[in-house]
N, C-alpha and C positions, 0 to 999 in steps of 0.2 A: 560465582553468585553476584547478585547485584548489589548496589549501594542499599543501605538499610532501610531508608525511609525516604520518599519523594512528595513534596507538598503539592496539593492540587486546590486549586481556587475557583469557585462559582459566583456568577453575578447574573442579577436578574436584568432582563432587557426585553420588553414586551414586541418590540417592532423594529424594523431597519429604516423607517422613515424619519425618526427623530434622531439626527446625526450626533447631537451634542450627548444625548442619552447613550445611544450606541457608543460612542467614543469614551465616555466615562466607564461604561461596563467593561470594555475592552482594556482600558488602562488598569482597572482593578486585577483582572487576571494576569496581565501581562507584567504588572510591577514586581509581583511575587516571583516570576521567572527570571526577570533582571537582576533582583536580588541573589537568585541562585547562580546567576551567570557570573557573579562577580560586582555587579552595580552598574555596569556601563557597557554600550555597545557602541560607543563613539569611535568611528573609524573602522569598524568591523564590516565585514562582507557577509552579507546573509542572503541564503537562497530561499525564497518563499516557494514552497510545493503545495498549492491548493489542490482541492478536489474538483477538476472540471472533467466530469463525465462527458457531457456535451451540452450545449446552450440551444435549445430547440425553440425556446419562447421566452418572453419576457417573465421573470421570476420564476424560472425553471428551478424546481426544488432538488434536481439531481445534482446541483453545483453549490459550492460556497456562494453565498448571496453577494453580489458585487459591491454594495456599502460594506459589508462586513470585511472583505478583503481590502478595499481601499482605505478604509479607518484603520485596519491593523498595519498596514505599509505605512501610513502617515506617522502613527505613534513611533515606529522604529526609525523613521526618517528624522522624525524631531528628536530623537534621541542620539543623533549622529552617525547612524549606521547607513551603509551603501547597500541598497536593496535590488535585488533581480527576482524576477518571477519566471520560474520554469517548471513545464508541465507537458505531458503528452495526453490530451483527451483521447476519447476512444475513437473519433472519426476525425474531427477537426484538428487544426494546429491551435497551440496556446494564443498565439497573436489574432487568430480567427475567432476564437472565444472571447477574448477581452474587446476586440471590435464588436462582437454581436452584444456583449454586455454594456456596451457605450463607455468603456473605460478608457479606451486607448487614448485620447485626446489628454485626459487628465494625469495619467501614467507618465505620458511623454513630457509633460510639464514640469512633472515631479523628477524627471530624469531617470525613471524606472524602466530598464529593459524587460521585454517580454519574449520568451523563446520556447520552443519545444525541445525536449531532451534529444541530443543528436549523437552523441558518444556513450558505448557501452562496454562494460569490462566485467569480468568476474567479481563478485564481492570478495571483499577482503577476509581472509580467514579469521574467525571468531571461535573461542572456546565453546566446545558444545554444539559447532554448527552440525546441521542435518544434511543439507544439501551442498554439493560440491562443484556444481557446474551451473550456478545461475548468474546470469549477466543482468547488471542493472546499470542504469545511467551514471556515468562517472562525474558528471559535471559538479556533483556535492563536493568532491574533494578539493575544489578549487575555492572553497568558501569556508569562513570561520564558524559557521553554524547553519544548520537547516531550521526553516521555521515551518512546521507541519501545519497546514490550514484545512481541518478536515470537517465534513458535514456529518451531522448526526442522522443516520437513515438505516433503513432495513436492508437486509441483502439475502437474496435467495439461498446462498450456499453458506454463508458464515453467519447468518442471521442477523448481524450488526456490522454496518460500516463506521469505524471510528477512527482514531487516529493511526493505529498500526496497519490497518487495513489500508488505509490511503496510500501508504507508502508502495503497495503493489503497482500504482501507476509509475513507477520508477523502472518496470521492466518495459521491453520495446513492445509496442502495441501488437506487432504481429505474432509475437511469442506468447502473449498473455492466454490466448485461446489453448495453446499448446501445453502451457503448464496446467491450465484447469483439467484439460483432458488427461494429462499424465497423472496427476495426483487426485483428480476428481472423484476417483472410486473410493478414496480414503480421504475424509475431510480432516482427520487428524493430521495427515500429512501435508494438507494444503495450509492448514493453521501453523505448522512447523515451518513452512516455506515463508509465509509472512513474519514469523519471528526471526527468522535468519536474517531477511532483510531489515527488518528493525534493529537488530543487534549490530548490524553492519553500518548502517547510517547514524542511528542514535540521535535523532533531532533534538536540539537543546531548547527549542521553544515549540510548544504544541498549542494549538488553539482548536477549540470545536464550536462550530456554529449549530446551536440547538434552539435558535430562536423559532424557525419553522422547520421541523425535521420531516422526514418522510417515513411513512409507515405502510405496512402491507406489502405490496409486490415491489419491494426495492431490489436493486439501488437505482433503476430508472424509470420504472413506471408505477411507482406507489402514489399515495395520495398525501396531501399536506397534513402535518399534525403540529398546531400551535404549541410549543412548550416554555418559550420565552426566556432562555437561558443561554449562558455561555459558560463555558470550562476552559481552564487553561492549566498545564502543568510543564516542568523542565523534562518530564519524561512521559513519552506516549504511551507506554505500556501502564504506568501508574494512572494516568488519566482515564485509559480504557476501564481498569479494575473499578474505578470509583463510579464511573457514569453508566457501565452495563447494567448492574442491577437496578438503578433507578428508572431505566428504561424498559426493564421488564425482562432482562436476559441475564439471569443470575448464574448460569452455567454457560457462558460464553465460552466456546471451544478454544480461543486464543489464549484466555486465561486459564483454562484448565490444564493446557500444554504448557504454559509458561511456569505453572505451579509444578508440574511434574519433572519439568528441567531444571527446576531451583532457580529459576530468574524472575519470578513474580516479585516485584518490590511491595514492600510496606507502604501504606498511603497515610499522609498527614493532612486533614481536611483544615483549610485555612479559611476562616470567617463564616463557616457553617454550610449547609446542604439546603438549598431551596426545594420545596417540594415541587416533584415533578411527575406528572401522570405518565403510566406504563405507555410504550407503543404498542400498536397491533403488530404482532410479529408475522412472518410469512410461515406458510407450512413447513415443516420439515423438509430439506431438500432431498429432491428423488433424482429425476433424470432431466434436470435443468441445467442450463449453461448459465454463465455468470450473470446474463441480462434478463433471466427469467423466462426465456423462451424454451418451449418444450422439445427436447430432441429424443426420438425414438431411440432405444437401445442399441439397435443394429446400425444405425447411423451414426450415433455417438462412437459405437467401436470402430466404425470405418474411418470417421475423423481422427480417432486416436491414432490408427495406425498410419494413416495417410499423412498427418500433420506434425506428429510430435518426434523431434530428434530421437536417435537410437544410439546405443553403444554398439560400437563396431571393434571386431577382434582382428588384429594381424598376427596369424597363427606362427609366422617366422619370429616373432619377437616373444612369444608366450613361451614360459618356461614350465608351466604348469604347475606353480608353487601353491595354488588353491586360496591365496590369499584374498582374491575377489569375492569367492563363494563366502568365506567366513564374514567379509565386511558388508555382505549385502543385507540390507534392513528386511525387506519382504522375503528374503530366501527365495527369489525367483531366479537365482543363477545357479547352475550346478556344473560340477567337472564331471565330464564324461570323456573317456579316453585321453586323460591327461590335458584335457582342453575345457575352457568355460563354454557353457551353452546358455543362451539366454532365452527365459520364458517372457517375451516382450509383452503379452496381454496383461501380465501380473507385475511387469517392471514399473516402477513408479518414478524412474528416471531422476533418481538423486545422484546418480553417477559416482557413488562411492566406490565402485569397482574401477572406474578410471583413475580416481583420486589416489587410491592405493595400490595400483598395479606398480611393481617396482621397476619394470622393463618399459613402461610406456606402450604396452600390447593393445591398450583398449583406448580407443578415441571415440569422439562422438560425431556423428553426421547429420546434417539437416536433410529433411526429405525434400524431393523436388516440389512439393505441393507447399511446403514451408516457404522455399525460396520463391515461389510464384506468389505466395501471400505477401512477403516483404517487397515485391516489386509492386503488386497492387496497392500496399499501403503507402509507398513512396508516391505513387502516381495521385491516389486520392488526398494525400496530404498537400501534394503541390497545387491540387485544383482547390482546396479549401485552406490554402495558406493565408 
């Protein structure tokens, strides 16, 4: 179970151009989190994880605004923290995005390093975990706290991208499509994947850029929606629970699943809630990939089988105990002739079978296409570094 209550603070800020007002608004929501953290971050190492989808043009609303990020960094630096920015955008590297934002010079003067995630490891086991073979960036373990800096925008699959969804960026870029395809047939399972990552990382500082949101065809191709607010909380899920209904999504799937799992925290609003107009949400998800591009069902099925990692049985080690069948959430694994048989089209790739096999007879194997995708990703990121 979660802590009983988390505080969520809001502040009004009409634009990014008035830096004094922007800083004052950020200080309002960060001060509450500093209190919850113990009052001081002096000497602490903080990892900023901003939402950098891709910086394609000045003022790109797919990303946290440069001014929002810079002023947030300065507040923590002034409080005595040591700050690093680490993120893996959809195509570019984090340093390339920062250069395109024209922040590289100022961040260098402030002594703030910028990097892309480079080391990945299985998430730490947490109570109630649903997926048992998820690798995320391990850099956050080297820091005293994570600062989750999210952008308020719509999402074709999850309806809204807020603080919890922003943590999906800690999965290796070449594997994100694989996870979308693996659990994309069941959006509840994808929400559970996001919650597993959140429970493992648990950012201690969470900021939401809602000054100019994205509505419609998010998370990359929607339209600007001026809402003029900033929100913050020491818990990402609490912040999402408070903000989602205000933006027009009362039944956000991440929150519904969190409630079923008994991890949805109570929220205490500090300083009142500003009036916020609802966003124009995307249509209910159909056969869309994460970026809103239409994928015909036959092609999506082909990609799913060609890209997504698969469970593999070593029959010599298998003792036919049947535990893998009992632990399979979608019941896509059946014991036949004393050996497990995988129904891969209906397998959600949670790898509970691998996790619970007492003899290590089940392993995972990346497909040749996934290995090729990883090489392509490395080459693209080298070119756009």
